[in-house]
C-alpha positions, 0 to 999 in steps of 0.5 A: 587427362582432359576434362572431357575424358574425365567426364567420360570416365566418370559417366562410364564408372556409373554404368551397372556392370552386373551383366556384361558379355565382352569379346575381342580378338587376341593372338596366341603363339607357341612360344616357350621359355626355359630358364637355366642357372649356370656359370658365366663361363658355361652360357654357350655350352650345349647343355645350357642352350635350347633350340628356338623357333624363328617364326613361331606359329600363332592364331588369332582368336575371338571369345566372349565372357561374362560373370557367368563364365566363358562363352563361345570362342573361335579361331579367326582365319582372316582379317577382321573387318566389319562384315567378318565381325558381324558374322562372328557376333551372329555365330558366336556372341548371340548363342553365348548370350542366349545360353547365359542370359536367355531373354534378359537384357545385357550390356555388350562390351568390346574394344574400340577398334574401327570395325567394331564401331562401323555403322553396319555393326551398330545396326546389327546389334540394334536389330538384335536389341543388344546394348553396346557399352560406350567406354573411354578409349585407351582403357584396357584396364576397364575390359575384364577380358584382357586379364582372361587373355593373360590367363589363357596364354599362361595355360596354353604355354603350360601345354607346350604345343609344337605346331599350329594344330596342337596350338589350336587344340591347347587353346580350346582345351584351356578355354573350356577349363576357365571356370565361372568363378574366375570370370566373376572375379574379373567382373568384380575387379573391373567394377572396383576399377570403375569406382576408383576411376570415379573417385579419382575424377571427383 
């Protein structure tokens, strides 16, 4: 890691993370795994095999969260460019912020995708007085929603959806089942990661 990046991580570590609303896209698939115990001579017997889907259904979703719980979530049916991202923020991030924080100031954290850093996106956030967090590239451990995606995928997997419609329903149901306590634990864990990063940089 370069001295410059160490400086960025140190600066990032000192940011107050008590109120963060973070959002980004994630692709969920209707993949299923089955583990079978059998003898080596039985591995190709019909009872030990399971049919698989060559091209599993998948959906791209966008969602946001904070220490107060999950916010809005939506299925994204197109490629995300700057304008699509602005539409998502306007339709789903803004209502989530209003519901969770009212008129209080928040720090918004998304990833460093190029469309997220477009001038039009920055202008949109500025017009709505939303402070966007600057944080180091290639540091997914510092984004709490990464662990939320992992949990969501496990929850969806347990529902075993068999088609795209079932997958969409499973995602929505699972999203609303994630409680605020879990979200708060992710925020606290991120704060601890930042402090560790700060100590390491020192």
